[in-house]
C-alpha positions as CSV (number, residue, x, y, z in Angstrom):
1,M,90.5,114.1,95.5
2,S,92.2,114.9,99.0
3,Y,91.7,113.2,102.5
4,G,89.8,116.3,103.5
5,S,87.4,116.2,100.1
6,F,87.8,112.0,100.8
7,L,86.3,112.2,104.6
8,S,83.9,115.7,103.4
9,T,82.3,112.7,101.1
10,V,82.3,111.0,103.6
11,R,80.6,112.6,106.5
12,D,77.2,113.8,104.1
13,R,76.9,111.1,102.4
14,G,76.9,108.7,105.6
15,E,76.3,112.5,108.0
16,Y,77.8,111.8,110.5
17,P,78.2,114.4,112.9
18,G,82.3,115.6,114.4
19,D,84.7,113.1,114.0
20,E,82.5,109.8,113.6
21,A,83.8,110.1,109.5
22,E,87.1,109.4,110.5
23,R,86.5,106.3,112.5
24,A,85.0,105.1,110.2
25,V,87.0,105.8,107.4
26,E,89.5,103.7,109.9
27,A,88.1,101.2,110.7
28,V,87.1,100.3,107.7
29,L,90.4,101.0,105.4
30,T,92.0,98.8,108.5
31,T,90.4,95.8,108.4
32,L,90.5,96.1,105.0
33,G,93.7,95.9,105.3
34,E,93.8,93.1,106.8
35,R,91.5,91.8,105.2
36,L,93.6,91.5,101.6
37,P,96.7,90.6,100.8
38,S,99.4,92.9,100.9
39,H,100.5,94.2,97.0
40,S,96.7,94.0,97.1
41,A,96.4,96.5,99.3
42,E,99.0,98.7,98.0
43,H,97.5,98.4,94.2
44,L,94.6,100.1,95.9
45,A,96.8,102.0,98.4
46,D,98.4,104.2,95.3
47,Q,94.9,105.9,94.3
48,L,94.2,106.9,97.2
49,P,94.8,109.9,99.1
50,T,98.2,109.8,101.7
51,P,96.5,109.6,105.3
52,L,93.9,106.3,103.5
53,A,97.4,105.2,101.9
54,Q,99.0,104.8,105.7
55,I,95.6,103.3,107.7
56,L,96.0,100.5,104.4
57,E,99.3,100.0,104.6
58,N,100.0,99.7,108.5
59,A,97.2,96.9,108.1
60,D,99.2,93.7,108.5
61,G,98.0,92.3,105.2
62,A,97.5,88.9,105.6
63,G,95.3,88.3,103.3
64,R,92.6,87.3,106.0
65,S,90.2,85.0,103.6
66,W,87.1,86.9,105.9
67,G,84.1,86.8,103.6
68,V,81.7,89.6,104.2
69,E,79.8,88.6,107.4
70,E,83.3,88.1,108.8
71,F,84.3,91.5,107.7
72,I,81.6,94.1,109.1
73,T,82.2,91.1,112.6
74,H,85.6,93.4,112.9
75,V,85.0,96.4,111.6
76,A,81.9,96.7,114.1
77,Q,85.0,95.4,116.7
78,R,86.7,97.7,116.2
79,A,84.9,100.8,115.2
80,D,83.2,99.5,119.1
81,E,79.6,100.1,117.6
82,D,77.2,97.0,116.3
83,E,76.8,95.1,113.5
84,E,74.0,97.2,111.8
85,T,76.6,100.3,112.1
86,A,79.8,99.0,111.4
87,E,78.0,97.4,107.4
88,T,76.7,101.2,106.5
89,D,80.0,102.1,108.0
90,T,82.0,99.8,104.9
91,R,79.4,100.8,102.3
92,V,79.8,104.3,102.8
93,V,83.5,103.8,103.0
94,F,83.7,101.4,99.8
95,S,80.9,103.7,98.5
96,V,83.4,106.9,97.5
97,I,86.5,104.3,97.2
98,S,84.9,102.7,94.2
99,E,84.9,106.2,93.4
100,Q,88.1,107.4,93.6
101,V,89.7,104.4,91.7
102,T,90.1,103.6,88.2
103,G,87.7,100.4,87.0
104,G,90.4,98.5,86.1
105,E,91.6,98.4,90.2
106,M,88.1,98.0,91.1
107,N,87.5,94.9,89.1
108,K,90.9,93.9,90.7
109,L,90.2,94.3,93.7
110,L,86.2,92.5,93.1
111,S,88.5,89.7,91.6
112,Q,90.3,89.0,95.2
113,L,87.2,88.9,96.5
114,P,84.4,86.8,98.0
115,T,81.3,87.1,96.2
116,G,79.4,89.9,98.2
117,Y,81.6,92.1,99.0
118,A,80.4,94.1,95.2
119,E,76.8,94.2,96.8
120,L,79.2,96.4,99.6
121,F,81.2,98.6,96.7
122,G,77.8,99.7,95.3
123,Y,78.3,96.7,92.1
124,S,76.2,93.9,91.6
125,E,79.0,92.5,90.1
126,L,82.4,93.2,88.6
127,A,81.9,96.6,86.9
């Protein structure tokens, strides 16, 4: 999937006006890049279009231990929006990511995240 297709899918799925899809993608991916250890972010980035990969790789990759609620709070702060909107943004972006990456990579990614993240990606459990 190209960068344009990724954004278009996010825009359609989230029913975003104008450049709101880009804002949501950047906020979610930057926060995900901070949440994951750098090597995990790099593996995920390898399966995404270059502009998206760069967002993940440019995050500090500190591997923070945020649970789902903390993650959503950080997305909300980054995007300057409320937490309900941030959760919707996260679900939309994560659902498109889950369609973009291989099942094996999704399993690796989800196994490194606490309970609750799988649901944000659209899974009730590991794929």
